[in-house]
C-alpha positions in Angstrom: -250.1 2.8 16.4 -249.4 0.5 13.5 -246.2 1.0 11.5 -246.6 2.8 8.2 -246.1 0.7 5.1 -242.8 1.2 3.3 -243.1 2.8 -0.2 -241.0 1.8 -3.2 -240.8 3.5 -6.6 -240.5 1.0 -9.4 -238.7 3.2 -11.9 -235.3 3.2 -10.2 -235.5 -0.6 -9.9 -236.2 -1.0 -13.6 -233.5 1.5 -14.5 -230.7 -0.3 -12.6 -231.8 -3.9 -13.1 -229.4 -6.6 -14.4 -230.3 -9.2 -16.9 -231.6 -12.3 -15.1 -232.7 -15.7 -16.6 -236.4 -14.8 -16.3 -235.8 -11.3 -17.9 -234.0 -12.9 -20.8 -236.7 -15.5 -21.3 -239.4 -12.9 -21.3 -237.7 -11.0 -24.1 -237.1 -14.3 -26.0 -240.8 -15.1 -25.9 -241.6 -11.6 -27.0 -239.3 -12.1 -30.0 -241.0 -15.4 -30.7 -244.4 -13.7 -30.7 -243.2 -11.0 -33.1 -241.5 -13.6 -35.2 -244.8 -15.4 -35.7 -246.6 -12.2 -36.2 -244.2 -11.3 -39.0 -244.3 -14.8 -40.5 -248.1 -15.0 -40.4 -248.6 -11.6 -41.9 -245.9 -11.7 -44.6 -246.3 -15.3 -45.7 -249.1 -14.0 -48.1 -246.4 -12.3 -50.2 -244.5 -15.6 -50.7 -247.7 -17.6 -51.3 -249.2 -15.0 -53.6 -247.8 -16.4 -56.8 -249.4 -19.8 -56.1 -252.7 -18.3 -54.9 -252.8 -16.2 -58.1 -252.4 -19.4 -60.2 -254.9 -21.3 -58.1 -257.7 -18.7 -58.2 -256.7 -16.6 -61.3 -256.5 -13.3 -59.4 -255.2 -10.1 -61.0 -252.4 -8.0 -59.4 -255.0 -5.5 -58.1 -257.0 -8.3 -56.4 -253.8 -9.5 -54.7 -252.9 -6.0 -53.7 -256.4 -5.6 -52.3 -256.1 -8.8 -50.3 -253.0 -7.5 -48.7 -254.6 -4.1 -48.1 -257.6 -5.6 -46.3 -255.3 -7.4 -43.9 -253.6 -4.1 -43.2 -256.9 -2.4 -42.7 -257.7 -5.2 -40.1 -254.4 -4.5 -38.3 -255.2 -0.8 -38.2 -258.5 -1.4 -36.5 -257.0 -4.2 -34.3 -254.2 -2.0 -33.1 -256.6 0.6 -31.8 -258.8 -2.0 -30.1 -256.0 -4.0 -28.6 -254.1 -0.8 -27.5 -257.2 0.5 -25.7 -257.7 -2.9 -24.0 -254.0 -3.1 -23.0 -254.2 0.2 -21.2 -257.4 -0.8 -19.5 -257.0 -4.5 -18.6 -253.3 -5.1 -19.1 -250.7 -5.9 -21.7 -250.4 -9.6 -20.9 -254.0 -10.7 -21.3 -254.3 -8.7 -24.5 -251.2 -10.2 -26.0 -252.5 -13.7 -25.2 -255.8 -12.9 -26.9 -254.0 -11.5 -29.9 -251.7 -14.5 -30.4 -254.5 -17.0 -30.0 -256.7 -15.0 -32.3 -254.4 -14.7 -35.3 -253.4 -18.3 -34.8 -257.0 -19.5 -35.2 -257.8 -17.3 -38.2 -254.6 -18.2 -40.0 -255.7 -21.8 -39.8 -259.1 -20.7 -41.2 -257.3 -18.9 -44.1 -255.8 -22.2 -45.1 -259.2 -23.7 -45.7 -260.8 -20.8 -47.6 -262.0 -21.7 -51.1 -263.3 -18.3 -52.5 -262.0 -14.8 -52.8 -264.8 -13.6 -50.4 -263.6 -16.1 -47.8 -259.9 -15.1 -48.2 -260.9 -11.5 -48.0 -263.0 -11.9 -44.8 -260.5 -14.2 -43.0 -257.6 -11.9 -43.9 -259.4 -8.9 -42.4 -260.3 -10.8 -39.1 -256.8 -12.2 -38.7 -255.5 -8.7 -39.2 -257.5 -7.5 -36.2 -255.4 -9.8 -33.9 -252.1 -9.4 -35.8 -252.4 -5.6 -35.4 -252.4 -5.8 -31.6 -249.2 -7.8 -31.2 -246.5 -5.3 -32.2 -247.6 -2.2 -30.3 -248.3 -4.3 -27.2 -244.9 -6.0 -27.2 -243.2 -2.7 -27.8 -245.0 -1.2 -24.8 -244.1 -4.2 -22.6 -240.5 -4.2 -23.8 -240.2 -0.4 -23.2 -241.6 -0.7 -19.6 -239.1 -3.4 -18.6 -236.0 -1.8 -20.3 -233.8 0.9 -18.7 -233.9 4.2 -20.7 -230.3 3.8 -21.8 -231.3 0.5 -23.5 -234.9 1.1 -24.3 -234.7 1.7 -28.1 -232.4 -1.3 -28.5 -234.8 -3.5 -26.5 -237.7 -2.6 -28.7 -235.5 -3.0 -31.8 -234.7 -6.6 -30.7 -238.4 -7.2 -30.5 -238.8 -5.8 -34.1 -236.0 -8.0 -35.3 -238.2 -11.0 -34.4 -240.9 -9.6 -36.7 -238.4 -9.0 -39.6 -236.9 -12.5 -39.3 -240.4 -14.0 -39.2 -241.1 -12.3 -42.5 -237.8 -13.5 -43.9 -238.5 -17.1 -42.8 -241.5 -17.1 -45.1 -239.2 -17.5 -48.1 -237.4 -20.7 -47.2 -240.4 -22.2 -45.5 -242.6 -21.6 -48.6 -239.8 -23.0 -50.8 -239.8 -26.1 -48.6 -243.5 -26.7 -48.1 -245.5 -25.3 -51.0 -244.1 -27.4 -53.9 -244.8 -30.5 -51.8 -247.9 -29.7 -49.9 -249.4 -26.6 -51.6 -249.8 -23.0 -50.5 -252.3 -23.8 -47.8 -249.6 -25.7 -45.8 -247.7 -22.6 -44.8 -250.8 -21.0 -43.3 -251.4 -24.2 -41.3 -247.9 -24.2 -40.0 -248.2 -20.5 -39.0 -251.5 -21.0 -37.3 -250.5 -24.1 -35.3 -247.1 -22.6 -34.2 -248.9 -19.4 -33.0 -251.4 -21.4 -30.9 -248.6 -23.4 -29.3 -246.8 -20.2 -28.5 -249.6 -19.2 -26.2 -248.4 -22.0 -23.9 -245.0 -20.1 -23.5 -246.6 -16.7 -23.1 -248.7 -17.7 -20.1 -245.8 -18.6 -17.7 -243.0 -16.4 -19.1 -244.5 -13.1 -20.0 -245.5 -11.1 -16.9 -247.7 -8.1 -16.7 -246.0 -4.7 -16.8 -245.1 -3.7 -13.2 -245.6 0.0 -14.1 -249.0 -0.8 -15.4 -249.9 -2.6 -12.2 -248.7 0.3 -10.1 -250.7 2.8 -12.1 -253.9 0.9 -11.9 -253.5 0.2 -8.1 -256.0 -2.7 -8.1 -256.4 -5.0 -5.1 -253.4 -7.3 -4.8 -251.3 -5.3 -7.3 -248.5 -4.7 -4.7 -248.1 -8.4 -4.0 -248.1 -9.1 -7.7 -245.5 -6.5 -8.4 -243.3 -8.0 -5.6 -243.5 -11.4 -7.1 -242.7 -10.2 -10.6 -239.7 -8.1 -9.4 -238.3 -11.0 -7.4 -238.5 -13.3 -10.5 -236.8 -10.7 -12.7 -234.2 -9.9 -10.0 -233.6 -13.0 -7.8 -231.4 -11.1 -5.3 -233.7 -8.2 -4.8 -234.9 -7.8 -1.2 -238.3 -6.1 -0.7 -239.8 -5.2 2.6 -243.0 -7.2 3.5 -246.1 -5.1 2.8 -244.3 -2.6 0.5 -246.5 -0.3 -1.4 -245.3 0.5 -4.9 -245.5 3.9 -6.8 -244.3 5.2 -10.1 -243.3 8.6 -11.5 -245.4 11.6 -10.6 -246.0 12.6 -14.2 -247.3 9.2 -15.0 -249.5 9.1 -11.9 -251.4 12.0 -13.4 -252.7 9.6 -16.1 -253.8 6.8 -13.7 -257.5 6.4 -13.3 -258.3 8.6 -16.4 -260.1 7.2 -19.4 -257.9 7.5 -22.5 -258.7 10.1 -25.2 -256.7 10.7 -28.3 -256.1 14.4 -27.2 -253.7 13.1 -24.6 -251.3 12.2 -27.4 -251.0 16.0 -28.3 -250.5 17.5 -24.9 -247.3 19.4 -24.0 -244.3 18.4 -26.0 -246.3 15.6 -27.6 -248.1 18.2 -29.7 -245.0 18.4 -31.9 -243.8 14.8 -31.5 -247.0 12.9 -32.3 -247.6 14.5 -35.8 -244.0 14.0 -36.8 -244.0 10.4 -35.6 -247.2 9.6 -37.4 -246.0 11.1 -40.7 -242.6 9.4 -40.8 -244.2 6.1 -39.6 -246.9 6.4 -42.3 -244.3 6.9 -45.1 -242.1 4.1 -43.8 -245.0 1.7 -43.7 -246.1 2.5 -47.2 -242.6 1.8 -48.4 -241.8 -1.3 -46.5 -245.2 -3.0 -47.2 -244.7 -2.3 -50.9 -241.3 -4.0 -50.7 -242.6 -6.9 -48.5 -245.6 -7.7 -50.7 -244.3 -7.1 -54.2 -240.6 -7.7 -54.2 -240.9 -11.5 -54.5 -243.1 -11.1 -57.6 -241.0 -8.3 -59.0 -238.0 -10.5 -58.7 -239.9 -13.1 -60.7 -240.6 -10.5 -63.4 -236.9 -9.8 -63.5 -236.3 -13.4 -64.6 -235.7 -15.1 -61.3 -237.4 -18.4 -60.5 -240.1 -18.5 -57.8 -237.7 -20.1 -55.3 -234.8 -17.8 -56.2 -237.1 -14.7 -55.8 -238.2 -15.9 -52.4 -234.6 -16.5 -51.3 -233.6 -13.0 -52.5 -236.5 -11.5 -50.5 -235.5 -13.5 -47.4 -231.8 -12.5 -47.6 -232.9 -8.9 -47.9 -235.0 -9.2 -44.8 -232.1 -10.7 -42.8 -229.9 -7.8 -44.0 -232.7 -5.5 -42.8 -232.7 -7.1 -39.4 -229.0 -6.5 -39.0 -229.5 -2.9 -40.0 -232.2 -2.5 -37.4 -229.9 -3.7 -34.6 -227.1 -1.5 -35.8 -229.0 1.7 -35.9 -230.8 1.1 -32.6 -227.6 1.4 -30.5 -227.0 4.8 -32.1 -230.7 5.9 -31.5 -230.3 5.2 -27.8 -227.4 7.6 -27.6 -227.9 10.1 -30.4 -231.7 10.2 -30.7 -234.3 9.8 -33.5 -232.4 12.1 -36.0 -229.7 9.5 -36.5 -232.2 7.2 -38.2 -232.3 9.5 -41.3 -229.2 7.9 -42.7 -231.1 4.7 -43.4 -233.8 6.2 -45.7 -231.2 8.5 -47.3 -229.3 5.4 -48.4 -232.6 3.7 -49.4 -233.3 6.6 -51.8 -230.1 6.0 -53.6 -230.7 2.3 -53.9 -234.3 2.7 -55.2 -233.5 5.3 -57.7 -230.7 3.1 -59.0 -233.1 0.2 -59.3 -235.5 2.5 -61.2 -233.0 3.1 -64.0 -233.6 -0.4 -65.3 -230.1 -0.8 -66.6 -228.7 -3.2 -64.0 -227.5 -6.7 -64.7 -228.9 -9.7 -62.6 -226.1 -9.7 -60.0 -226.0 -5.9 -59.6 -229.9 -5.9 -59.4 -229.8 -8.5 -56.5 -227.2 -6.4 -54.7 -229.3 -3.2 -54.9 -232.5 -5.0 -54.0 -230.9 -6.4 -50.9 -229.3 -3.0 -50.1 -232.7 -1.2 -50.6 -234.5 -3.7 -48.3 -231.7 -3.5 -45.7 -231.9 0.3 -45.5 -235.7 0.4 -45.7 -236.0 -2.2 -42.9 -233.3 -0.5 -40.9 -235.1 2.8 -41.0 -238.5 1.2 -40.3 -237.1 -0.7 -37.4 -235.6 2.5 -35.9 -238.9 4.3 -36.3 -241.0 1.6 -34.8 -238.5 1.3 -31.9 -239.2 4.9 -30.9 -243.0 4.8 -31.5 -243.9 4.1 -27.9 -241.0 5.6 -26.1 -242.2 9.2 -26.1 -245.4 8.3 -24.2 -245.8 7.8 -20.4 -246.9 4.4 -19.1 -250.5 5.4 -18.6 -251.0 5.9 -22.4 -248.0 4.1 -23.8 -249.9 1.2 -25.3 -252.5 3.6 -26.8 -249.7 5.9 -28.1 -247.9 3.0 -29.8 -251.2 1.6 -31.1 -252.3 4.9 -32.6 -249.0 5.4 -34.3 -249.2 1.9 -35.6 -252.8 2.4 -36.8 -252.1 5.7 -38.5 -249.1 4.0 -40.2 -251.4 1.3 -41.6 -253.0 3.9 -43.8 -249.6 4.1 -45.6 -249.2 0.3 -45.3 -252.5 -0.2 -47.1 -251.6 2.3 -49.8 -248.2 0.6 -50.5 -249.3 -2.8 -51.7 -252.4 -1.4 -53.5 -250.4 1.3 -55.3 -247.7 -1.2 -56.2 -250.4 -3.4 -57.9 -251.9 -0.4 -59.7 -248.4 0.7 -61.0 -247.6 -2.8 -62.2 -251.0 -3.3 -63.9 -250.6 0.1 -65.6 -247.5 -1.2 -67.4 -244.9 1.0 -65.6 -243.2 -2.2 -64.5 -240.8 -2.8 -61.6 -238.6 0.2 -62.6 -241.4 2.6 -62.4 -242.6 1.2 -59.1 -239.1 1.7 -57.5 -238.9 5.2 -58.8 -242.3 6.3 -57.5 -241.7 4.8 -54.1 -238.3 6.5 -53.7 -240.3 9.6 -52.8 -241.2 8.0 -49.4 -237.7 7.7 -48.0 -236.8 11.2 -49.4 -239.5 12.8 -47.3 -238.7 10.7 -44.3 -235.2 12.1 -44.2 -236.6 15.6 -43.7 -239.1 14.6 -41.1 -236.6 12.6 -39.1 -234.2 15.6 -39.1 -237.0 17.7 -37.6 -238.0 15.0 -35.1 -234.4 14.7 -33.9 -234.2 18.4 -33.3 -237.4 18.3 -31.3 -236.2 15.3 -29.2 -233.0 17.1 -28.3 -235.0 20.0 -26.8 -237.0 17.7 -24.5 -236.5 18.2 -20.7 -234.5 15.4 -19.1 -237.5 14.1 -17.1 -239.7 13.7 -20.3 -240.3 10.3 -21.8 -238.2 9.9 -24.9 -235.5 12.4 -23.7 -232.0 11.4 -24.5 -230.7 9.7 -21.3 -227.4 9.8 -19.6 -225.7 6.5 -19.0 -226.8 5.2 -15.6 -224.2 3.9 -13.2 -223.9 0.2 -12.6 -225.1 -0.6 -9.2 -226.0 -3.8 -7.3 -229.5 -4.7 -6.5 -229.0 -3.9 -2.9 -228.1 -0.3 -3.8 -231.2 -0.2 -6.0 -233.2 -1.1 -2.9 -231.5 1.6 -0.8 -232.2 4.2 -3.4 -235.8 3.1 -4.3 -237.3 2.2 -0.9 -238.5 5.5 0.7 -239.7 4.4 4.1 -242.6 6.5 5.3 -242.0 5.3 8.9 -239.1 7.2 10.4 -238.6 4.5 13.0 -238.4 1.7 10.4 -234.9 0.1 10.0 -232.8 1.3 7.1 -232.6 -0.9 4.0 -229.7 -3.4 4.1 -226.7 -2.6 2.0 -225.1 -6.1 1.9 -224.3 -7.4 -1.5 -227.5 -9.0 -2.9 -226.8 -8.8 -6.6 -228.9 -10.7 -9.2 -227.8 -12.9 -12.0 
């Protein structure tokens, strides 16, 4: 009688892994992807002044151009999220990066409002898929004790990409025109595909859930690359958590996002994400032009916006370490501080230096809160529906993101000015504070085995100990796993 194949559960291996060179490179490429996603999407706000002069657009037309891109990302997130849970994270990420790279290039050669409108929508379809898919991949390769921080690091790439639009536009546009920044973004995105192919693996949890022919061998190869010292028995069959197995082989339906404890979490998550997106996309799109209205030059306005984005990235990383330990409720301190900054900006009595300080402060707290929210968007959902969970949260949020730039344009065209816009949008972080408080209370009541539950710090163990704990040999006569020191990098 032939020996029974050994069985290994991947979750304990992921939970106790140590950072290897390949693991770090994977996260670096994910950050590069989100950097370009942020750059390609937000560069429109820095080029908007020049596009407005070139075509003679009104504020409402520019706001609509931003909104149609967001509508594209809303549709694209749903499509790409569905594909990622069906065919895999990796091929969908590759298609998304290549797609937005190509259509960004096309945007550079548009010569009518209709062309700009159509190309912005189509590029949004691909841009929308990048963030939720990289969140899902990052969450599935990060231990629970580090998961929110790992996703926040990915989001920092997006924030810094948006911030890079300021200095890049100041450098390129005066010399080569507004179209040059879209050419640079498109070409860099296409070149990044060459880094994604060898350095971004498929999620091992996804491969185990799908259990397709050759999946076990593929999981073994990926785990050995991630953890060079890991010893895996030949012919090992991999499994994942029982509660996630319940989702394998089932076609996704949105009702799965409201089952069990998710019935309370999903609506709260959607609402706070929607409000945050309305606020941040108002800030992203209109702050450079509002800065110009306040008397700053085009280059100075772009520099202020870029500095504010960098400050926001720092705030994201800062809050993420507390979210890992304290839960979602701790995020509320960011929007609370943002309310104070925005209401102060709305008074209209600030001098130039104080105005700049409060704009940077507002953007820092808005970005910090938004980064904290997006970092938890996919962590409450099991592997089988994680990409869809993150994608649906992202898509619902795009409703707010579409309203933000459009409403900002309407307020400015109505003559309320920058002060009125800051005052109106201060309502968003005020409501966010209340929703995050409730979400934090709900999270604290989750059972320890639930996704998104606050985790206890895992012990530091060697890879050999991981193998001993994870490999559950179904053959009683099989030799025990070795316990010699085989630690990874």
